[in-house]
C-alpha positions as CSV (number, residue, x, y, z in Angstrom):
1,X,8.6,-85.3,-39.8
2,X,11.2,-84.4,-37.2
3,X,12.2,-87.0,-34.8
4,X,13.0,-85.4,-31.4
5,X,14.1,-87.2,-28.3
6,X,13.5,-86.1,-24.7
7,X,17.3,-85.8,-24.6
8,X,17.3,-83.3,-27.5
9,X,14.8,-81.1,-25.6
10,X,16.5,-81.6,-22.1
11,X,20.3,-81.2,-22.6
12,X,23.0,-80.6,-19.9
13,X,25.2,-77.5,-20.8
14,X,26.7,-74.3,-19.6
15,X,24.7,-71.1,-19.2
16,X,23.7,-68.6,-19.8
17,X,21.9,-69.3,-23.1
18,X,21.2,-72.3,-25.0
19,X,21.0,-70.6,-28.4
20,X,23.6,-68.1,-27.7
21,X,26.0,-70.1,-25.6
22,X,25.5,-73.9,-25.9
23,X,24.5,-73.7,-29.7
24,X,27.6,-71.9,-30.8
25,X,29.7,-74.2,-28.5
26,X,28.3,-77.2,-30.2
27,X,28.7,-75.6,-33.6
28,X,32.4,-75.2,-32.9
29,X,32.8,-78.8,-32.0
30,X,31.0,-79.7,-35.3
31,X,33.2,-77.5,-37.4
32,X,36.3,-79.1,-35.9
33,X,34.9,-82.7,-36.8
34,X,34.2,-81.2,-40.3
35,X,37.7,-80.0,-40.7
36,X,38.9,-83.6,-39.7
37,X,36.6,-85.4,-41.9
38,X,37.7,-83.3,-44.9
39,X,41.4,-83.9,-43.9
40,X,41.9,-80.2,-43.3
41,X,42.4,-80.0,-39.6
42,X,46.3,-80.6,-39.6
43,X,46.6,-78.0,-42.3
44,X,44.9,-75.1,-40.6
45,X,47.1,-71.9,-40.2
46,X,44.6,-69.4,-38.9
47,X,40.9,-69.3,-38.0
48,X,38.4,-66.6,-37.7
49,X,34.8,-66.6,-36.3
50,X,31.9,-64.3,-37.4
51,X,28.7,-63.9,-35.6
52,X,25.5,-62.4,-37.2
53,X,22.2,-61.0,-36.1
54,X,21.0,-61.8,-32.7
55,X,24.3,-63.6,-31.9
56,X,26.2,-60.5,-32.7
57,X,23.8,-58.1,-31.0
58,X,23.6,-59.8,-27.7
59,X,26.7,-62.1,-27.9
60,X,28.8,-60.4,-25.4
61,X,26.2,-60.6,-22.7
62,X,25.4,-64.2,-23.5
63,X,29.1,-65.1,-23.6
64,X,28.8,-66.3,-27.1
65,X,32.6,-65.5,-27.7
66,X,33.6,-67.4,-24.7
67,X,31.5,-70.5,-25.7
68,X,33.1,-70.8,-29.2
69,X,36.6,-70.4,-27.7
70,X,35.8,-73.3,-25.2
71,X,34.2,-75.3,-28.1
72,X,37.3,-74.8,-30.4
73,X,39.4,-75.8,-27.5
74,X,37.9,-79.1,-27.4
75,X,36.0,-78.8,-24.0
76,X,32.8,-80.5,-23.6
77,X,30.0,-78.3,-21.9
78,X,28.5,-81.4,-20.1
79,X,31.5,-82.2,-18.3
80,X,33.9,-79.1,-18.3
81,X,34.8,-78.1,-14.6
82,X,32.9,-74.8,-14.3
83,X,35.8,-73.3,-12.1
84,X,38.1,-73.8,-15.1
85,X,36.2,-71.6,-17.6
86,X,37.5,-68.1,-16.6
87,X,41.2,-69.2,-16.5
88,X,40.9,-70.9,-20.0
89,X,39.5,-67.8,-21.6
90,X,42.2,-65.6,-19.7
91,X,45.0,-67.8,-21.0
92,X,43.7,-67.6,-24.6
93,X,43.3,-63.6,-24.2
94,X,46.7,-63.1,-22.7
95,X,48.8,-65.6,-24.9
96,X,46.9,-64.9,-28.1
97,X,47.1,-68.7,-28.9
98,X,44.3,-71.4,-29.0
99,X,45.0,-75.2,-28.6
100,X,42.6,-76.2,-31.3
101,X,40.7,-79.1,-30.0
102,X,43.5,-79.4,-27.5
103,X,45.6,-80.9,-30.3
104,X,47.0,-78.0,-32.5
105,X,48.3,-74.6,-31.4
106,X,46.9,-71.7,-33.6
107,X,47.6,-68.0,-33.3
108,X,44.2,-66.3,-32.2
109,X,43.5,-62.9,-31.0
110,X,40.1,-62.6,-29.4
111,X,39.8,-58.9,-30.3
112,X,40.2,-59.3,-34.1
113,X,39.5,-63.0,-34.9
114,X,36.0,-62.9,-33.5
115,X,33.8,-60.4,-35.3
116,X,30.3,-59.3,-34.3
117,X,28.3,-58.4,-37.5
118,X,24.8,-56.6,-36.9
119,X,23.8,-58.0,-40.3
120,X,21.0,-60.8,-40.2
121,X,21.5,-63.8,-42.4
122,X,18.5,-65.0,-44.2
123,X,18.1,-68.5,-42.8
124,X,18.0,-67.7,-39.2
125,X,18.8,-64.8,-36.7
126,X,21.5,-66.7,-35.1
127,X,24.0,-67.3,-37.7
128,X,27.8,-67.8,-37.4
129,X,30.6,-68.4,-39.8
130,X,33.9,-70.1,-39.3
131,X,36.8,-69.7,-41.5
132,X,40.0,-71.7,-41.7
133,X,43.1,-70.4,-43.7
134,X,44.8,-73.2,-45.4
135,X,47.5,-72.9,-47.9
136,X,46.5,-69.3,-48.6
137,X,42.7,-70.0,-49.0
138,X,39.8,-69.5,-46.7
139,X,37.6,-72.6,-46.2
140,X,34.2,-71.2,-44.6
141,X,31.3,-73.0,-43.0
142,X,28.1,-71.6,-41.9
143,X,26.1,-72.7,-38.9
144,X,22.7,-71.5,-37.2
145,X,21.9,-72.1,-33.6
146,X,18.1,-72.4,-33.9
147,X,17.3,-72.6,-30.2
148,X,17.6,-75.0,-27.3
149,X,21.1,-75.8,-28.3
150,X,20.1,-77.2,-31.5
151,X,22.4,-76.5,-34.5
152,X,22.0,-77.0,-38.3
153,X,24.7,-76.3,-41.0
154,X,23.7,-74.3,-44.0
155,X,23.6,-76.4,-47.1
156,X,22.9,-74.8,-50.7
157,X,19.6,-76.9,-51.2
158,X,18.4,-76.4,-47.7
159,X,19.3,-72.7,-47.5
160,X,17.4,-71.9,-50.9
161,X,14.3,-73.7,-49.7
162,X,14.6,-72.0,-46.2
163,X,13.7,-75.3,-44.5
164,X,15.4,-78.2,-42.8
165,X,14.7,-81.7,-43.9
166,X,14.3,-84.4,-41.1
167,X,13.7,-88.2,-41.2
168,X,12.0,-89.9,-38.1
169,X,12.4,-93.4,-37.2
170,X,10.1,-93.5,-34.1
171,X,7.4,-96.1,-34.1
172,X,4.7,-93.5,-33.1
173,X,6.0,-90.2,-34.6
174,X,4.2,-87.0,-33.5
175,X,4.1,-83.6,-35.2
176,X,0.8,-82.3,-33.3
177,X,-1.2,-82.8,-30.2
178,X,-3.7,-84.8,-32.2
179,X,-1.0,-87.3,-33.2
180,X,-0.1,-87.7,-29.7
181,X,-3.6,-88.1,-28.5
182,X,-4.5,-90.8,-31.1
183,X,-1.5,-92.9,-30.2
184,X,-2.7,-92.8,-26.5
185,X,-5.9,-93.8,-27.4
186,X,-4.8,-96.7,-29.8
187,X,-2.0,-98.0,-27.3
188,X,-4.1,-97.2,-24.4
189,X,-1.0,-95.6,-22.8
190,X,-0.7,-92.2,-21.1
191,X,1.6,-89.7,-22.8
192,X,4.7,-90.7,-20.8
193,X,4.0,-94.3,-22.0
194,X,3.9,-93.3,-25.6
195,X,7.1,-91.2,-25.3
196,X,8.8,-94.0,-23.6
197,X,8.1,-96.4,-26.4
198,X,9.7,-94.1,-28.9
199,X,12.8,-93.6,-26.7
200,X,12.9,-97.4,-26.3
201,X,13.2,-97.8,-30.1
202,X,16.5,-95.8,-30.3
203,X,18.1,-96.8,-26.8
204,X,17.9,-99.5,-24.2
205,X,15.7,-98.8,-21.0
206,X,18.8,-98.8,-19.0
207,X,20.3,-95.9,-21.0
208,X,17.1,-94.0,-20.8
209,X,16.9,-94.3,-17.0
210,X,20.5,-93.5,-16.7
211,X,20.2,-90.3,-18.7
212,X,17.0,-89.2,-17.0
213,X,18.7,-89.7,-13.6
214,X,21.7,-87.7,-14.7
215,X,19.4,-84.8,-16.0
216,X,17.5,-84.8,-12.6
217,X,20.8,-85.0,-10.6
218,X,21.9,-81.8,-12.7
219,X,18.7,-80.0,-12.1
220,X,18.8,-80.8,-8.2
221,X,22.5,-79.8,-8.1
222,X,21.8,-76.5,-9.9
223,X,19.0,-75.7,-7.5
224,X,21.2,-76.5,-4.4
225,X,24.0,-74.5,-5.8
226,X,21.7,-71.5,-6.4
227,X,20.3,-71.7,-3.0
228,X,23.6,-71.7,-1.3
229,X,25.4,-69.0,-3.2
230,X,25.2,-65.4,-2.2
231,X,26.5,-62.2,-3.7
232,X,26.1,-60.3,-7.1
233,X,25.8,-61.8,-10.5
234,X,28.6,-61.1,-13.1
235,X,27.9,-59.0,-16.2
236,X,27.9,-55.3,-14.9
237,X,24.2,-55.1,-13.8
238,X,25.2,-55.9,-10.1
239,X,22.1,-58.0,-9.8
240,X,22.0,-59.5,-6.3
241,X,21.3,-63.1,-6.0
242,X,17.9,-63.7,-4.3
243,X,17.5,-67.4,-4.0
244,X,20.2,-67.4,-1.2
245,X,18.1,-65.0,1.0
246,X,14.7,-66.6,0.2
247,X,16.2,-70.2,0.9
248,X,17.7,-69.0,4.3
249,X,14.3,-67.7,5.3
250,X,12.3,-70.7,4.2
251,X,14.7,-73.6,5.4
252,X,14.6,-72.8,9.2
253,X,16.8,-75.0,11.3
254,X,16.8,-77.9,9.0
255,X,20.2,-79.7,8.7
256,X,21.6,-81.3,5.6
257,X,25.0,-82.1,3.7
258,X,24.5,-82.3,0.1
259,X,21.7,-81.9,-2.6
260,X,20.1,-85.4,-1.8
261,X,19.9,-84.5,1.9
262,X,18.8,-81.1,1.3
263,X,15.8,-82.6,-0.7
264,X,14.9,-84.9,2.0
265,X,15.1,-82.1,4.5
266,X,12.9,-79.9,2.5
267,X,10.3,-82.7,2.1
268,X,10.0,-83.2,5.8
269,X,9.4,-79.5,6.3
270,X,5.9,-78.3,7.2
271,X,5.2,-75.8,4.4
272,X,2.5,-73.2,5.2
273,X,0.1,-72.3,2.4
274,X,1.5,-68.7,1.9
275,X,5.2,-70.2,1.5
276,X,4.3,-72.5,-1.4
277,X,4.7,-69.9,-3.9
278,X,7.9,-68.6,-2.2
279,X,9.4,-72.1,-2.5
280,X,8.5,-72.3,-6.2
281,X,10.0,-69.0,-6.8
282,X,12.9,-69.9,-4.9
283,X,13.6,-73.1,-6.9
284,X,13.2,-71.4,-10.1
285,X,15.4,-68.3,-9.2
286,X,18.2,-70.5,-7.9
287,X,18.6,-72.3,-11.4
288,X,18.6,-69.1,-13.5
289,X,21.0,-67.4,-11.0
290,X,23.3,-70.4,-11.6
291,X,22.7,-70.1,-15.3
292,X,23.5,-66.3,-15.5
293,X,26.8,-67.0,-13.8
294,X,27.9,-69.5,-16.4
295,X,26.8,-72.5,-14.3
296,X,25.9,-75.8,-15.6
297,X,22.1,-76.3,-16.2
298,X,19.7,-78.4,-18.1
299,X,18.1,-76.6,-21.3
300,X,14.3,-77.1,-20.7
301,X,13.7,-76.3,-23.6
302,X,16.4,-73.6,-23.3
303,X,18.8,-72.1,-20.8
304,X,16.7,-68.9,-20.5
305,X,13.9,-70.9,-19.3
306,X,15.9,-73.7,-17.3
307,X,14.4,-72.9,-14.1
308,X,10.6,-73.6,-14.8
309,X,10.8,-77.4,-15.1
310,X,12.9,-78.1,-12.2
311,X,10.8,-75.8,-9.9
312,X,7.4,-77.4,-10.9
313,X,8.8,-80.8,-10.4
314,X,10.1,-79.8,-7.1
315,X,6.7,-78.5,-6.2
316,X,5.3,-81.9,-6.9
317,X,7.8,-83.7,-4.8
318,X,7.9,-81.3,-1.8
319,X,4.3,-80.1,-1.7
320,X,2.0,-82.7,-3.6
321,X,3.7,-86.0,-3.1
322,X,6.3,-86.6,-0.4
323,X,6.6,-90.3,-1.4
324,X,7.4,-89.5,-5.2
325,X,10.3,-91.5,-6.6
326,X,12.3,-91.8,-9.9
327,X,9.3,-93.2,-11.7
328,X,7.5,-90.0,-11.1
329,X,10.4,-87.9,-12.2
330,X,10.8,-90.1,-15.2
331,X,7.2,-89.6,-16.4
332,X,7.2,-85.8,-15.6
333,X,10.4,-85.4,-17.8
334,X,9.1,-87.6,-20.6
335,X,6.0,-85.7,-21.0
336,X,7.7,-82.3,-20.6
337,X,10.2,-83.2,-23.3
338,X,7.4,-84.5,-25.8
339,X,5.3,-81.2,-25.3
340,X,8.5,-79.0,-26.0
341,X,9.0,-81.1,-29.1
342,X,5.6,-80.4,-30.5
343,X,6.2,-76.7,-30.1
344,X,9.6,-76.9,-31.7
345,X,8.1,-78.7,-34.7
346,X,5.1,-76.5,-34.9
347,X,6.6,-73.1,-34.0
348,X,9.9,-72.4,-32.5
349,X,11.9,-72.5,-29.2
350,X,14.2,-69.7,-30.3
351,X,13.8,-66.4,-28.5
352,X,15.6,-64.9,-31.5
353,X,12.8,-66.1,-33.7
354,X,9.8,-65.9,-31.4
355,X,10.6,-63.8,-28.4
356,X,10.3,-65.1,-24.9
357,X,7.0,-66.7,-25.5
358,X,9.2,-69.3,-27.2
359,X,11.1,-69.9,-24.1
360,X,9.4,-69.2,-21.0
361,X,6.0,-69.9,-22.8
362,X,7.1,-73.2,-23.9
363,X,8.8,-74.2,-20.6
364,X,5.6,-73.3,-18.7
365,X,3.4,-75.4,-21.2
366,X,5.8,-78.3,-20.8
367,X,5.9,-78.1,-17.0
368,X,2.0,-77.7,-16.7
369,X,1.4,-80.8,-19.1
370,X,3.9,-83.0,-17.2
371,X,2.5,-81.9,-13.7
372,X,-1.1,-82.7,-14.9
373,X,-0.1,-86.3,-15.7
374,X,1.4,-86.8,-12.3
375,X,-1.7,-85.3,-10.8
376,X,-3.9,-87.9,-12.4
377,X,-4.8,-86.0,-15.6
378,X,-5.9,-87.7,-18.7
379,X,-3.9,-87.3,-22.0
380,X,-6.3,-84.7,-23.1
381,X,-6.1,-82.8,-19.9
382,X,-2.4,-82.8,-20.2
383,X,-2.7,-81.1,-23.5
384,X,-5.2,-78.7,-22.0
385,X,-2.8,-77.7,-19.4
386,X,-0.1,-77.1,-21.9
387,X,-2.4,-75.0,-23.9
388,X,-3.4,-72.9,-20.9
389,X,0.1,-72.1,-20.0
390,X,1.1,-71.1,-23.4
391,X,-2.1,-69.1,-24.0
392,X,-1.1,-66.9,-21.2
393,X,2.4,-66.2,-22.5
394,X,1.4,-65.4,-26.1
395,X,3.2,-62.4,-27.2
396,X,6.0,-62.3,-24.7
397,X,8.8,-60.4,-25.9
398,X,12.7,-61.1,-25.4
399,X,14.2,-57.7,-24.3
400,X,17.2,-58.6,-22.0
401,X,18.9,-55.5,-20.5
402,X,22.6,-55.2,-21.6
403,X,22.0,-58.5,-23.5
404,X,22.3,-60.5,-20.2
405,X,20.2,-63.4,-19.2
406,X,19.2,-61.5,-16.0
407,X,16.6,-58.9,-16.2
408,X,13.8,-59.8,-16.8
409,X,14.8,-63.3,-17.7
410,X,15.4,-64.7,-14.0
411,X,12.2,-63.6,-12.6
412,X,10.1,-64.7,-15.6
413,X,11.1,-68.3,-14.7
414,X,9.4,-67.8,-11.4
415,X,6.3,-66.5,-13.2
416,X,6.4,-69.3,-15.7
417,X,6.5,-72.0,-13.1
418,X,3.7,-70.4,-11.0
419,X,1.5,-70.2,-14.1
420,X,2.3,-73.8,-14.9
421,X,1.0,-75.0,-11.6
422,X,-2.1,-72.8,-12.1
423,X,-2.6,-74.2,-15.6
424,X,-2.5,-77.7,-14.3
425,X,-5.0,-77.2,-11.8
426,X,-7.4,-75.5,-14.3
427,X,-7.0,-78.4,-16.6
428,X,-7.8,-81.1,-14.0
429,X,-11.2,-79.2,-13.4
430,X,-11.9,-79.1,-17.2
431,X,-13.7,-81.3,-19.5
432,X,-11.6,-81.5,-22.6
433,X,-14.7,-81.7,-24.7
434,X,-15.6,-78.0,-23.7
435,X,-12.1,-76.7,-24.6
436,X,-12.5,-74.2,-27.5
437,X,-8.8,-73.6,-28.1
438,X,-6.8,-76.9,-28.6
439,X,-3.0,-76.9,-28.1
440,X,-2.3,-77.3,-31.9
441,X,-4.3,-74.1,-32.4
442,X,-2.2,-72.3,-29.8
443,X,1.0,-73.7,-31.2
444,X,0.1,-72.3,-34.5
445,X,-0.9,-68.9,-33.0
446,X,2.4,-68.7,-31.1
447,X,4.2,-69.0,-34.5
448,X,2.1,-66.6,-36.4
449,X,2.6,-64.1,-33.3
450,X,6.4,-64.8,-33.6
451,X,6.4,-64.0,-37.3
452,X,4.4,-60.6,-36.7
453,X,6.7,-59.6,-33.7
454,X,9.1,-56.7,-34.3
455,X,12.6,-58.0,-34.7
456,X,13.7,-55.5,-31.9
457,X,11.8,-57.6,-29.4
458,X,13.5,-61.0,-30.4
459,X,16.7,-61.1,-28.3
460,X,18.4,-58.2,-30.0
461,X,18.4,-55.8,-26.7
462,X,17.1,-53.0,-29.1
463,X,13.7,-52.5,-27.7
464,X,11.6,-52.8,-24.6
465,X,13.3,-53.1,-21.2
466,X,16.6,-53.2,-22.9
467,X,16.1,-49.7,-24.3
468,X,14.0,-48.2,-21.5
469,X,16.3,-49.2,-18.7
470,X,19.9,-48.1,-19.1
471,X,22.9,-50.1,-17.6
472,X,23.6,-47.2,-15.7
473,X,20.2,-47.3,-14.0
474,X,21.0,-50.7,-12.6
């Protein structure tokens, strides 16, 4: 059984994509460590990188090449100054030199040493191969970005079986919703309580709280940045940022100086009923506009769906409970992370494997379940909410125009957040005994739908809106 921490599901990184940006970035870091472990790093004469499948088809729009260059340079996506990214890439392009892991100079031509191959590797749609020339021989390693920033390395036994072997050390390991409910009953704990016990088995409570606060601070900073940045997004589509104008119309005369003051100011604002959806949409759009411009976001469970969970959590704090504190934030993130892990174990969180149902659908389910617990729902109702949210995202394709995480991705975060709130409300008025379709059945159905979905609708930009709308139309 796979042992997935909340901090595996909610990771801080750089946009625009967890599988196409953060994953390749982390793969590059792992490859460097592999070279060091095998005492080959100091002998490297030249390196090349090959992308395959979805990574190749939409790699330019997802800044996959930039991500790998930054990873090879030794930069950390959690801490790199965002403003330095463009200059770092520009220097590599112009000088044709890469400072490998910030230690060793290697000649590198981005136009010839990064190759985009349309061929799909057998194990996963998001494949990449690193090659190092050492003493006239090429040493190659293949990695796969399997969604949400998760990366696995191809090994002979694993690749033949086409599966990944995991070992879990949690005291209460879960693979399905039924597993989770059994622990809640046996331990007499809410879902957040069971998840916390698992997390405490691998790190002290002080570390858990610190990391959750850091994740929330990143989410809040991201929303704040998105609401205060105007203009067009990069990439060639000339998509105008909308969060800025929406926020300006909503905030009125409120005064503030930083993200925390901004949050306090919003919570003091009298929000009219018809403004609630506008606020939720504003929060969601702001995050994914930051994501689309290579900003820092939290994968939840992916970068492309990073706006749903912050938007729904903000809805709770701004609309439902003005007295909400860190303990509420903590419970929300714990529940959200656990629901996401159930989908990852039973299906996928990779759009290249399952379409957008695996991103926006999963994030909406995560947010719906988390909101339900905060609103007083039982563990059973939490899973009902997650089921409802995913049920109404089944079959959602991934067809980004120009391979960019902009159209229709940004708006879908708004829709996913609103569906999550609606799903929570429906679940709170539902007797779980009367539910005909349990969460585990929906997880299985999502995976079957993913396998049946045509490849062109799985983050390849070869179908749907990506074909029906030309770049020139935008």
